[in-house]
DOFITI-95092 format. One record per residue: x negated, y negated, z of N, C-alpha, C in turn; residue in one letter. Coordinates in steps of 0.02 Angstrom, whole numbers, plus 50000, padded with zeros to 5 digits. Layout:
BEGIN
XYZXYZXYZa;...
//
This chain:
BEGIN
496625016450534496875012250588497335016450631m;497245016350697497645020450740498335017550749t;498795021750774499475019350785499485013850837a;499025014450887499015009150939498835002450909a;498375002350862498194995950831498744993250788r;499104997650757499664995350717500204992250762l;500234994550824500764992350867500654985250893r;500034983050900499914976750935500194970650900r;500064969550836500354963650804501104963850801p;501394969950800502124970650800502404967750865t;502034968950921502264966250985502334958750981h;501834955450953501844948150953502424945250914l;502544947950854503074945250811503754946250842g;503894952350865504554953650893504634950550962n;504074949850998504104946651063504294939451057t;504004935951008504164928850998504904928050983a;505174932450941505874932050923506314933250985l;506124938351024506514939851084506474934151135a;505884930951140505794925651189506254919751175a;506314917951112506744912251094507464913851113v;507684919851096508374921651111508504921751186f;508074925251223508214926151294508124919751333v;507654915551311507554909151346508194905051345a;508564905351290509174901551286509764905351318l;509644911551339510174915451370510164914651446s;509724910551473509654909951545510244906251576a;510504908751633511074905551665510874899451705p;510624894251670510364888651707510434881951672a;510844881551622510854875351582511544871951586w;511534865351585512154861451582511994854851549a;512514851151528512404844851493512014840051538a;511444837651513511014832951549510884835451620d;510714841751626510624844851691509984848751692f;509694849351752509074853151760509174858651811q;508894864551797508934870151843508234873051852v;508064875051914507404877651928507424885251940d;506834888451929506714895451947507234900251918n;507284900251853507754904751819507394911451805v;507734916851818507454923551804508004927951774r;507854930651716508324935151682507994941951676i;508314947151703508044953951701508474958151655d;508204959951596508554964151548508254971151544l;507924973251598507624979851599506944979851565g;506944980951500506304981151464506034974151450r;506434969051465506234962251451506444957751509l;505954954351540506094949951597505834942951579v;506274937951587506114931051570506114926851634i;505574922951643505524918451701505414911351675s;505844906651697505794899651675505804895151737i;505234892251755505214888151816505684882151813p;505774879151754506184873151750506464872451679k;507134871151675507464870451611507884864051613v;507854860151557508264854151552508694854751489a;509354853051497509824853451442510154846551433v;510214844451370510554838151354511114839551304k;511674836151315512214836251266512544842951256g;512624846951309512964853351302513714852351295s;514054856851261514774856451254515144859451313n;514764862051361515064865451419514874861851484l;515334862251531515174860151599514704865251630e;514404863151686513904867451717514174874351733k;514774874551765515044881051785515184885551725a;515484882551673515634886451613514994888751578a;514494884351581513854886051550513524891951586f;513534891751653513244897151692513634903651682l;514284903051678514694909051668514554912251600a;514384908151552514254910651484513674915551484l;513174914451527512574918651527512494922651591f;513014923051630512964926751693512894934251680a;512504937651723512424944851716513094948251732s;513224953651697513844957251707514434954451669g;514324949651624514874946851584515184952151541a;515834951451529516204956551491516054956151416n;515924950251390515814949451319515094951251300e;514994953851239514304955251216513894948851214p;513234949551221512784943751221512864939651157a;512964943051100513024939351037513644934951035s;514184937251066514804933351068514714927251112t;514384928251169514284922751215513794917551187r;513264919851156512764915251131513044910951074i;513544913451039513844909650984514224903551009a;514384903351073514744897651102514274892051123k;513614893051117513134888251142513054882351094l;513134876351121513014870151084512674865251131t;512134861951107511784856951147511374852551100a;511244846451123510824842051084510094843951089t;509884845851150509174847551161509114852051222e;508674856951218508484861151274507734861351277i;507444860051336506714859851343506504863351407s;505884865851406505604869151465504844868451462a;504524866351518503794865951518503464872751508p;503804878151529503484884651526504004890251527e;503864895451491504294901351491503854907551487l;503944912251533503544918351534503984924351521t;503774928451475504134934451457503704940551473m;503984945451508503644951651523504014957351490e;503644961451452503964966651413503544973051416q;503874978751415503544985251419503584988751352a;503024991451329502994995651269502665002151289f;503075007151307502795013251334502445011651400g;501815013651406501435012451467501125005451468e;501135001951413500834995351409501314989951432q;501084985651475501484980051500501184973651472k;501604969651439501364963651406501714957551434q;501324952251445501594945951471501394940251424s;501884936351402501754930651358502054924351389t;501654919151395501884912851423501864907451369t;502454904651353502514899151305502554892651343y;502234887451317502214880951352502484875451307r;502744870151340502994864251305503514866251252d;504054869351275504574871851231505114866551222i;505324865651160505854860751146506264863151087r;506924863851097507394865751045507884859951035f;508044858350972508504852850958509064854950913t;509644851550922510234852650880510444860050880d;510664862250939510904869150947511664869050938i;511914872450887512634872550874512864879650857r;513384881750890513694888350877513174893950879d;512704893350925512214898750933511644898550883g;511554892950847511014892350799510594886250817k;509924886950813509464881450830509204878550765i;509304871850757509064868650695508304868250694a;507994866750752507264866350754507014868050824h;506434871450827506144873250891505384873150887g;505064871650944504334871550947504084873951015e;503484876851014503104878251074502404875651063s;502144871551110501494868551101500924873551101g;500964878751143500444883751148500714889751186s;500324895151189500534901051226499924905151243a;499994909451293499464914051312499764920951320s;499354926051309499584932851307499114937151349l;499394941951386498984946951421499354953551420s;498984959051421499284965751421498854970551460a;499164975251495498824980251534499134987051520l;498734992351530499004999151527498985002351459g;498764998851407498745001851341498135006351332g;498105010151277497545014751266496875011251264p;496855004951240496215001351235496044997351296a;496464997651348496334993851408496664986951406g;496384982351445496674975651451496594971651386a;497114967551372497114963051315497294956051339m;497034951051303497234944151318497154940051254k;497524934551251497494930451191497814923751201g;497704919351153498004912651154498324911251086t;498884907751088499244905751028499274898151025l;499184895450965499254888150955499994886550943k;500114880450920500794878050909501194882850866r;501824883950886502294888050848502924883850837t;503194883950776503804880150761504234884050712a;504884882750715505344886050669505944881450654f;506284883050600506914879650583507444884950571d;508064883250590508654887350577508574894550603m;508554895050670508544901450704509254903450723l;509484909250700510154911750716510104916050779d;510294913250836510264916850899510774922450903l;511354921350873511874926450876511644932850841k;511384932250780511144938150744510544941150780q;510104936950808509534939550846509764943650905s;510274941150940510544944850997510834951550976a;511184951650920511474957950895510924962950879r;510404960650844509854965150824509494967850886v;509394963650936509024965650996509404970251041l;510064969251047510434972651100510994977251076t;511174977151011511734981050988511504986350938e;511944991150923511804996050872512394996550825k;512254998350763512774998750712513235004650725a;513855003950703514325009550707514065015350665t;514065021450692513815027250653514165027750585p;513755028950534514025029650466514085023050428g;513915017450460513965010950426513265008150415t;513195004050364512565000750349512674993250352n;512444990150406512554983050417512184978850364e;512444973050346512094968750298511524965050331p;511034963050291510504958650315510774951550322y;510604948250377510834941450391510214937150404v;510194930950375509624926550389509544925250463p;508934926050489508794925050559508364918850570v;507864917850526507434911850531507374908850461i;507534902250456507474898850392506754897850372g;506344895150418505634894250406505264894650472s;504614896150467504214897550527503504895150515f;503184892150566502484890250564502144892250629e;501544895050622501144896850680500434894650664q;500154890150704499514887050687498904891450700d;499004897350728498454902050737498444905150805g;498094910850810498014914050875497374918150877y;497144919350939496544923450952496744928751003d;496534934950990496694940451036496064944451051i;495934945551114495404950151137495754956751153d;495614961951112495964968351120495574973151165m;495144970451206494784974751253494294979251217g;494314985651233493854990551204493944991051128q;494534989251102494664989951030494344984450989a;494174978651020493864973250982494214966650989g;494154962350939494454955650939494774954250872k;495254949650873495604947850812495844940650817m;495814937050760496084930250757496364928950688s;496804924050684497104922150621497244914750621i;497194911550563497334904450558498074903050549g;498234898050510498924895950504499344901050465k;499944902350492500424906850460501064903150447t;501334903850387501984900850370502414906250338t;503074905750350503534910650321504224907450315a;504634910350272505324907950265505754913750239r;506404913150252506864918150225506844924750262g;506714924850328506684930950367507394933150384f;507564939450366508234942050380508184948550420t;508714950150455508724956250496509434958950498a;509484965350511510144968550518510154972850580k;510754973950605510844978350663510714985550640v;510274988950676510084995750657510465000950696g;510275007250687510615012750722510495012850797p;510015008750821509915007850893509635000850905e;509734998150965509494991350978508744990750968p;508524984950945507824983850931507394984650993l;507634982251051507244982951112507124990351129l;507634994551120507555001751132507075004851081d;507135002551019506725005350966505985003650977l;505834997450996505144995551009504854999551066l;505255001051117505015005151172504855012251148d;505265014951103505125021551075504485021551035k;504375016250995503775015850955503155015651000v;503195011651053502625011251099502475017851132g;502995021151158502895027651190502665032851140k;502945032751080502755037551030502025036851009g;501795030651003501095029450985500625032151038s;500785030951101500365033451155500375041051158e;500955043951146501015051251147500615054451090e;500625051151032500235053750976499485053750992l;499245048451023498535048151040498345053551090e;498785054851139498655060051188498645066951156k;499125068251111499155074651076498545075651032k;498305070151001497725070750957497105072650997a;497055070351059496475071851101496545078551137d;497155081351138497285087651173497175093551125d;496605096751131496435102251086496875108351097k;497185108851157497595114651172498325113751153s;498515107751129499215106451111499425110751052a;500025113551057500285117851003500445113650942a;500375116750884500485113250820501205110750816k;501685114750838502385112750835502525106750880d;502175106450938502265100650983502025094250949d;501445094650917501185088750882501645086650825k;501905091650789502335090150733502975086650756s;503245088850812503855085750839503735078550859d;503165077250891502995070350910502905065950848v;502555068550798502455064750736503115063250702e;503575068150702504225067250670504625061750704k;504635061750772505015056650808504705049750799r;504045049350799503705042950789503845040250719f;503795044650669503915042450600504635040050592a;505115043550623505815041550618505915034650648l;505595033250706505655026650737505355021250694s;504765022450665504445017550623504855016150559m;505135021250529505545020350469506175016450485l;506475017750543507065014050564506895006650574t;506315005350606506094998450616505964995050550l;505654998450503505504995750437506144993550401f;506674997450409507284996150371507704990550402d;507524988150460507944983150494507774975950473m;507224974950434507004968250419506834967350345f;506954961250320506694959150256506324952550269e;505724951950241505264946850265505224940450223y;505604939950169505604933750132504944932150099g;504664926150113504044923950083503614920550136s;502954920450122502514916950168501794918650156g;501354916050199500644917450194500314916550262e;499744919850270499324919150330498604918350306a;498224913950339497544912450316497034913950371r;496414915050347495824915450390495884920850444d;496024926850421496044932550467495334934950481f;495184936250545494534938950565494654944350618k;494274949650614494334955050663493664958550672a;493554960750732492994965050748493294971250782m;493284976850747493594982950772493064987750796i;493114989950858492654994850885492965001850880r;492615006550850492865013350847492945016250917p;493375021250926493455024350992492785027151017p;492705027151082492085029651112491955036851093a;491325038451079491135045351061490935049151124t;490795055551114490585059651170489925057151197d;489805058651260489185056451291488595059751256k;488055055851249487465058551217487435057351142g;487985055051112487985053651041487965046051031t;487685044050974487605036950960488285033850945k;488465028250977489115024950963489155022850889p;489755023250862489855021150793489825013450789k;489595011050732489545003750723490235000650719d;490324994750750490964991250743491054988750671p;491674987350653491834984950587492024977450592v;491654973250556491824966150551492244965250488e;492814961950495493304961750441493574954750435w;493564951850374493844945250363494294945250301t;494814941150302495264940250245495404932750238i;495304930050179495434922950169496174921350170t;496584925650137497294924050132497704930450121r;498264930950155498754936150144499414932750126m;499724934950073500344931550049500854936750029a;501494934850035502024939350015502604935349986f;503034938849948503604935649918503394930249868g;503744924549870503604919049823502904916249830e;502574917349887501894914749896501354919249865n;501544925249844501074929749812500954927449739a;500394929249709500234926949641500774928649590p;501084934549595501604936549548502304934449571d;502344930149622502974927649648503404933149678k;503104938849693503454944249727502924949049754s;503144953449798502674958449823502214955749877g;501594957949876501124956449930500424955849899f;500004951649929499324950749904498844949249961a;498244952149956497694950650002497124947849960i;496864942049980496354938749941495734937449984e;495144938349953494524936749988494384941150048g;494414947750039494294952250094493564954450094m;493254954550153492564956850160492494960850224a;492034965650225491944969750284491214971950288f;490984972950349490314975450362490354980350420t;489924985450418489874990250472489164993050471s;488754991150519488064993250519487714990950455g;487364995450420487014993550359487474993050298p;488094995150305488564994950249488964988550248g;489144986350187489554980450179489944980850114k;490464976850108490854976850047491314970950044g;491614970049985492094964549976492594966549922k;493184963349926493704964149875493984957249861v;493974955249798494254948649781495004948349794d;495364953549772496084953549784496374960549780s;496884961749820497294967849817498014965449816i;498414967749768499104965349764499564970649736s;500194969749750500714973749716501314969249704y;501684970749652502304967249637502774972249605s;503424971249616503914975949590503914982549624g;503514983249678503474989449716504034989549768f;504354995249777504884995749828504855002549861s;504775002349927504765008449967505435009550002f;505905004749993506525004750031506935011050022g;507085013049960507505018949949507155025249974n;506495025749961506115031549983506115031950060a;506055026150093506065026050167506735028350194a;507275026150162507935028250186508045035750176r;507815038350118507875045550106507465049550157e;506865047150172506445050650220506725050250290l;507025044550308507325043850374507915048650382r;508315049350329508875054050331508625061250340t;508075062850307507785069650313507545070850384l;507165066050412506885066950479507425067350532l;507995064050519508545064050567508945070450565a;508825074650515509195080950509508785086650537s;509005089550594508605094950624508605101350584p;509095102250539509155108550501508895107950430d;508525102650414508285101650346507805107250326a;507905110150267507475115350241506955112150196n;506335111550221505815107950184505635111450119l;505775117950113505605121650053506095120349996e;506665117550011507175116349960507305108949949q;506825104749968506915097549962506675095249893i;507045090749863506835087549801506385081549820d;505735082549816505265077449838505255071349794y;505575071749735505595065849692506005060249724r;506455062049770506845056949805506415052349846r;505805054549863505375050649907504835046749869f;504875046949803504395043049763504605035749764i;504175031149788504365024049787504355021349717p;504695015749707504655012149644503955009149640k;503575011149589502865009449587502745002049572i;503084999249522502944992349504502234991749478g;501874986449501501184985349480500734984549541t;500234988749545499724988249598499064986449565m;498704981649594498114979049562497564977549613r;496954979349596496364977749637495834974749592l;495514969349615494984966149575494384964649619t;493794964749588493184962349621492964966449681g;492954973049674492714977349729491964978349722l;491614977649778490904979449779490744982349848s;490344987649848490164991049911489414992549910v;489074990649964488374992349974488344997250033d;488065003250021488035008350073487325011050079a;487165013950136486495016950145486375022450094p;485755024050079485605029350031485855036150055p;486075040250007486295047050024485705051150049i;485125050350016484525053850036484045048650067i;483825049850129483385045050161482775043550118p;482595037050115482025034950077482195032950006g;482795034549982483005032749915483325025749916k;483525023549856483835016949850484525016849882q;484725011149912485415010649938485925011549881p;486525013549899487065014749851487445008249840i;487525006249777487905000249760488455002349710k;489075001149729489645002849686490064996549676i;490294995549614490704989649599491274991749553a;491824988049558492404989249515492694982549496l;492734981249430493014974849407493764974549418g;494134979449391494864979449396495124986549400t;495614987549444496014993649444496744991449444f;497134994149397497844992349394498254998449377e;498784999449415499265004849403499955001849397l;500285003249341500945000249328501435005649307k;501985006049342502515010849324503175007249317g;503575009349267504215005949256504765010749236g;505375008149238505985011749218506015018749247e;506035019449314506035026249343506685029949328p;506615036449319507175040949308507095046749355l;507575047649401507515052649454506865051849493n;506665045649504506075044149544505425044049504g;505425046349441504815046749401504795041049351i;504245037249349504205031749299504215034549228p;504605031549185504615033549114504115029549073t;503805024649103503235021249072502685020749124s;502065021449101501505021649148500905018349116l;500595013949153499985010649130499445011149183g;498845012849163498275013349208497675009949176l;497355005449213496765001949188496205002449241t;495625004749220495025004549261494495001049219i;494264995349243493784991349204493154990149244d;492584991949215491924990749243491844993949312k;491935000449315491765004349374491025006149369l;490615002649406489885003549402489665007649463v;489355013249448489135017749501488445020549484t;488015021349534487355024149520487395031649507p;486925034149470486845041349461486305043649509v;486505047249560486055049149614485935056749613v;485315058749610485145065849609485155068549680d;485665072649695485715075849761485395082749762t;485145084949705484795091249703485235097349690g;485895096349687486335102149679486825101349621d;486695096449577487155095249521486755094849456n;486765100149415486375100149352486585094549305p;487235092749303487465087549259487145080849275g;487085079249340486765072949360486025073049341i;485705078849349485005079349330484905078149255a;485385080449215485335079449143485405071949126e;485865068549159485935061349147485305057549164l;485005059149221484395055749241483825057249192l;483815063349166483305065249118483365061349053a;483975059049038484075054848978483965047448992m;483755045849053483635038849071484255035149092g;484795038749109485415035549130485445035649206i;485295030049238485295029749311485905026249340d;486345023949297486985021249320487505021749264k;488135021849283488695022149235489125015949244l;489325013049188489785007349187490415009549151d;490885012449189491455015949160492075011449154l;492455012649102493115009549093493595014649064s;494225014049082494725018749057495395015149053a;495825017549009496485014549002496985019748978k;497575019549008498125023948987498765019748983l;499115020448927499745016848918500215021448881d;500725023848915501205028348882501915026548904l;502395028348861503095026648875503545031648840a;504085033448875504585037948847505135033748814w;505305035448751505835031948715506445036548712e;506955034948752507535039248758507905040148692a;507965034748653508345035048591508045039948541a;507375040748543507035045048495506815051648526k;506895052348592506625058248627505885059148612n;505515053548617504795053548603504415050648663e;503815053248671503355050448720502775047448680l;502745040848681502225037348643501605036448687a;501045039348665500395038148698500085032248662i;500235026348686500015020248652499265019448656r;498985020848714498255020248724498015025548772t;497485028848754497115033348799496375032248783l;496015029248828495315027648814494885028948875s;494255030548861493765031748914493075030348885l;492665026648922492005025148896491545022548950g;490905022148931490405019248975489985014348935s;489915008248959489555003048923488845005348908a;488625004148845487965006048825487875013348808g;488425017348812488375024448797488875026648744l;489525026648762490015029548717490715026948734v;491155027048684491855024948695492305029448654q;492815032248687493305036548654493995033348661l;494335032348604495015029548604495475034348566d;496085035148592496555039648560497265036948569a;497705038648522498415037248529498795042548489n;499425043348506499815048348471500535048348493g;500915053248468501625053648483501815060948496t;502175061948551502455068448567503205068148553l;503465072848514504175073048497504545078248539a;505215078248534505635082948570505525082548646n;505405076448671505325075348743506005072848769v;506395077348796507075075748817507095073248889t;507665070848908507765068248976507665073649028q;507715080049008507615085449056506915085449086d;506435082249052505765081949079505755078449147l;506245074049159506275070249221506805073049269f;507035079149255507555082149296507295083749366s;507735083449415507555085449482507495093049489s;507745096649439507675103949436506985105449405d;506515107949445505835109049422505805113949364l;506205119249366506195124149312506415121049246a;506935116849250507185113549190506665108649163l;506305105149207505785100549186505215104249152a;505045110249177504515114149147504705116549077q;505335118549069505565120649003505525114948954v;505715108848976505695102948933504975101348914a;504505102048961503805100748946503525105648895a;503715111948901503485117048853503785116148784l;504365112848780504695111748716504455105748678g;504015101648709503755095648675503295097648617a;503275093448566502855094648507502425088648493t;501825089948465501365084648446501505082648374a;501665076248363501815073948296501205071048261r;500815067148297500205064348267499715062548322n;499075062048303498535060348350497985056648311l;497785050848337497235047148308496675046548360q;496065047948339495485047848384494945043448353i;494645039148394494065035248372493515036048424k;492935038548401492355039548444491805034648422l;491595030348469491085025348454490455026848494q;489895027248460489265028448493488915021748507n;488705020848570488345014748588487655016448618f;487405022548602486745024448627486705031348655g;487275034648668487255041348698486935046548652l;487125046448587486845051448541486095050748536v;485835044548533485115043548529484765046248592e;485085045348650484785047848713484775055548714k;485315058548688485335065948685484785068548639l;484705065348581484195067548533483495066548561i;483385060748593482725059248622482545064248677a;483025066048718482895070948771482725077748741k;483105079848691482975086248659482275086348628q;482085080648598481415080248569480875080948622a;480965077748680480485078348734480445085548761r;481035088548768481055095348796480725100448750d;480775099348684480505104248636479835102348607t;479605096348624478965094148598478965092448524g;479545090648498479595088848427479725081348419r;479685079248356479835072248340480585071048341k;480765064948357481475063048361481825064148294v;481505062348239481825063048173481945070448156e;481495074848177481585081948165482195084548201e;482285082348264482865084548303483505081848273v;483485075548250484075072548219484295076648157r;483805078448115483965082348056484265089148074q;484005092148129484275098548151484995097748173q;485145092448213485835091348236486305090148177f;486045086448126486455085048067486615091448029t;486125095848024486225102147989486735106548027m;486665106748092487135110748132487845108048124v;487935101348125488595098348118488885099848049a;488465099647998488705100647930488855108047915s;488355112147925488425119247907488815123047960v;488665121748023488995125548076489745124248078g;489945117948075490655116348077491015118948015l;490695118447957491005120947895491125128447900a;490645132147928490725139347935491275141047984a;491335137148037491815138648089492535136648069m;492595130948033493255128348017493545131147952l;493125133847909493385136847848493325132347788g;493575134747730493465131247666494005126347646p;494495125047689495045120547669494785113547660s;495165109547621494965102647609494935098647674d;495405099847719495415096247783494795097947824a;494605104447824494015106547861493385103347833a;493335103147766492755100147735492715092647752k;493285089347752493295082247768493055081047840t;493285085147886493095084347957492355085847967l;492095091347936491395093147944490945087847913a;491135085147855490735079947822490685073647865s;491255071547894491255065447935490825066547998a;490875072548028490485073948089489745073848074a;489535076748018488815076848001488555069847987s;488955065547953488745058647941488685054748007r;489125056248053489115052848119488465054648156f;488265061048154487655063048188487045060148154v;487055060048087486475057448050486375050048063a;486925046348067486885039148081487455037348129k;487325038248195487865037448245488155030448244p;488805030148232489165023748233489865024948260g;490345025248213491045026248232491335032048192t;491625036848227491955042548196492705042048209l;493105042248155493835041948163494145048248135t;494655050848170495015056848150495765055448157i;496135056948105496865055948105497185062548086d;497545065548134497865072048123498625071248128a;498995074048079499725073548078500015080448064t;500525082248103500845088748093501215088748026a;501155094247989501495094747925502245095347935k;502455098547989503175099248003503445092748032s;504015090248009504305084048036504455084548111p;504555090648135504715091548206504095091648249s;503505091848219502885091848257502605098748268g;502035098948302501685105248316501805107048389l;502145112748400502325114648467501865120048495g;501985121748559501575126848591501655133548556l;502255135148535502365141448501501965141848436a;501895136248401501505136148339500765137648354d;500515134948408499805135948426499685143148448v;500155146048484500065152848509500035158048453l;500335156448396500335161148341499685160948300t;499245156248315498615155648278498115160848303i;497845164748258497355169848276496645167848258t;496555163248211495905160848190495915153148191q;495355149948211495335142548212495515139348145p;495335142848091495465139848025496205139148010t;496635142948044497345142848030497685136348051e;497345132548094497635126248118497735121448060i;497305121948009497355117347952497935118947906f;498265124647916498885126147879499475122247908d;499385119647969499935116348004499845108848011k;499245106247997499125099148006498755096247945i;498845089747934498455086047886497935081947924d;497325081847898496785078447933496435073447887v;496315067447914495895062547882495335060847931k;494735060247905494155058847948493655054447911a;493305050247949492815045847918492295043947970d;491685042547947491145040347991490815034247960a;490715029248002490405023047977489855020848025r;
//
């Protein structure tokens, strides 16, 4: 998604907030009084209101006009805090705003605000609105908005965020700006870029803080930066340093914008979009547009895990390709600290990138989850079968971070189904097809955690398998894993990793058909009977392993179990434990000159069933 496309929905959200504030800042209201043709020019934001009616104001007309007069000595936030009225209404309000070279105009209709006290609006509504924009990279845009309503809008804090900046060196607190919000839907024609629409949106608990620069100035920087990035991307002669400088300034503006808001909870339904790729060179076939739908997007308390963010019922098509995802979600994830660290870095012109501790920029992972992915794509080789890929579940979970690194980690991949396609240049794929394996149904799981009290890293689960073929499960314990492994000093972390020792390891190998396929293929390749090949494999496992591993009891146990497994493939289990209480370290392994010597350092149990 281009930066320009990211910018468009941002315009709408911040524009609506600015419109409410500035509409009430017009020098035209008095108790039970009407004023015509109001125009407020704030430079980057111009508000035009043909007619405004005010009821129950606490100010006389002259005092009310003076409160919002241009050139007033008091800040806008101080003046707006003095506003009190029973009702303010306007048939129409038009806002014109510039974002770089793009000029946007939004007209709200049937506006009514009630119970305005001390610069806060208890309830507000707009019956409908229309939007138009010119001058952007994608050309002209237009759209319509349905009913919009909100409760508990803090105009004073909105004014501060829009027009003021925080004192250098201070971090302003987040202040509630909107108690709750409803938007019944909108449709936008983005010109050459495509179309987009969304159904009902609800939200609550929206907060904002005064940032290092006014929001209106920041939005202008984001708009100009996005346009400059697109121009630099198309300019083949642009110097690398010039592009890097533009990217740095744009990233700094976006990170600053990100840090100014907390979004509370809410959901949006029935998202639809048709995105057209940028025009290609003349003479080349245009790329297919992307049709994209989402049933529901939710965040905060409205998300399934009561936190984070979730996308449900997503589907997309582009030409002959199509796909869907049942859900994508995260919870417990936080990019806030990483964003602040990165913003500090980008703001420092003398930062030495070679001496930066990149662990500071690792976000808190929490839990990220994807379910129900399926993709249908055209065949890799013309004339062959289309490609079908599916994934039941993907989950990544990280917890208890230390110096930015999770000390517990969980990974689950369930039912990743992918075809085995012969591209002609991969011998391994050709071998799978020769065994009759034309698709893989893969699953994997990893669950490990560091125990500080014991200085141990427990590998609770490590598994990998393919349905109908084979399954490998393992678990074990690494000892002498100290806190230095998570140190920000890379050299110290490497020393800690080298000092770890293996205390025990359990392995279970289950055959679900792979061994039989290997034997059958070998029989076909050599022109022998399957049973003859099986007997040969059993002999190799028995005699070959015994000769290689030596005459120790542990070696004999391992070779015997392996030969029984080959003779009658089922389940092979191996349990290895270091004889030393401190475990088996790297130094112990390096001193081994013959494979048989490993059995002097470990105890082994093995069985095949």
